[in-house]
C-alpha positions as CSV (number, residue, x, y, z in Angstrom):
1,X,0.0,0.0,0.0
2,X,1.1,3.6,-0.6
3,X,0.0,6.8,1.0
4,X,1.0,9.9,2.8
5,X,0.6,11.2,6.4
6,X,-2.1,13.8,6.4
7,X,-2.2,14.4,10.2
8,X,-0.2,13.3,13.2
9,X,-0.9,14.1,16.8
10,X,1.6,12.0,18.8
11,X,0.8,9.7,20.5
12,X,-2.9,9.7,20.0
13,X,-3.8,10.1,16.3
14,X,-2.5,9.3,12.9
15,X,-4.3,10.0,9.6
16,X,-3.0,8.7,6.3
17,X,-4.1,8.3,2.7
18,X,-4.3,4.8,1.4
19,X,-4.1,3.3,-2.1
20,X,-2.8,0.3,-4.0
21,X,0.6,0.7,-5.5
22,X,-0.8,0.9,-9.0
23,X,-3.0,3.8,-7.9
24,X,-0.2,5.9,-6.4
25,X,-0.5,8.8,-8.9
26,X,-4.3,8.7,-9.0
27,X,-5.3,10.9,-6.0
28,X,-9.0,10.3,-6.7
29,X,-8.4,6.6,-5.9
30,X,-6.9,7.2,-2.5
31,X,-8.9,6.6,0.6
32,X,-8.2,7.8,4.1
33,X,-7.4,5.8,7.3
34,X,-7.5,7.3,10.8
35,X,-5.9,5.6,13.8
36,X,-7.1,7.0,17.1
37,X,-5.5,5.8,20.3
38,X,-7.3,6.7,23.6
39,X,-6.8,5.5,27.2
40,X,-9.7,3.4,28.5
41,X,-9.3,2.5,32.2
42,X,-6.1,0.4,32.4
43,X,-5.9,-0.3,28.7
44,X,-5.7,1.5,25.4
45,X,-8.5,1.6,22.8
46,X,-7.4,1.7,19.1
47,X,-10.1,2.9,16.7
48,X,-9.4,2.4,13.0
49,X,-11.7,4.4,10.6
50,X,-11.3,3.8,6.8
51,X,-13.1,6.4,4.7
52,X,-13.5,7.6,1.2
53,X,-13.6,4.1,-0.3
54,X,-14.5,4.0,-4.0
55,X,-17.1,1.3,-4.0
56,X,-18.8,-1.5,-2.1
57,X,-16.0,-4.0,-3.1
58,X,-13.4,-1.8,-1.5
59,X,-15.5,-1.4,1.6
60,X,-15.9,-5.2,1.9
61,X,-12.1,-5.6,1.4
62,X,-11.4,-3.1,4.2
63,X,-14.0,-4.7,6.5
64,X,-12.3,-8.1,6.2
65,X,-8.7,-6.9,5.9
66,X,-8.4,-4.6,9.0
67,X,-9.4,-7.3,11.5
68,X,-6.7,-9.6,10.1
69,X,-4.1,-6.9,10.1
70,X,-5.0,-5.8,13.7
71,X,-5.0,-9.5,14.9
72,X,-1.5,-9.9,13.5
73,X,-0.4,-6.6,15.2
74,X,-1.8,-7.8,18.5
75,X,0.1,-11.0,18.3
76,X,3.3,-9.2,17.4
77,X,2.9,-6.8,20.3
78,X,2.1,-9.5,22.8
79,X,4.6,-12.2,21.8
80,X,7.2,-10.4,19.7
81,X,6.3,-12.5,16.7
82,X,3.6,-12.1,14.0
83,X,1.1,-14.8,13.4
84,X,2.6,-17.9,11.6
85,X,0.7,-17.2,8.4
86,X,-0.8,-14.1,6.9
87,X,-4.3,-13.8,8.4
88,X,-5.6,-11.8,5.5
89,X,-4.8,-14.8,3.2
90,X,-7.0,-17.2,5.2
91,X,-10.3,-17.9,3.3
92,X,-13.4,-16.5,5.0
93,X,-15.8,-19.0,6.6
């Protein structure tokens, strides 16, 4: 994926553009991803918002892709190692 940082408020917010590498020069094909990190009692809440998707297929891809990416990130942070296989490559159902 390619993109640019649009906004950064360390350590609580990061906003980036998001596009496939073949769409790098096509600004109208870029979507926007916001990562918000907020304290919640003794833990931290991460909210990922993916906006400006071009169609329903992109929305479906994002809806299935982000849980896999975040699951892998969680494993990496907790164990120091990513999941043994790419979770986004596992067939649904």
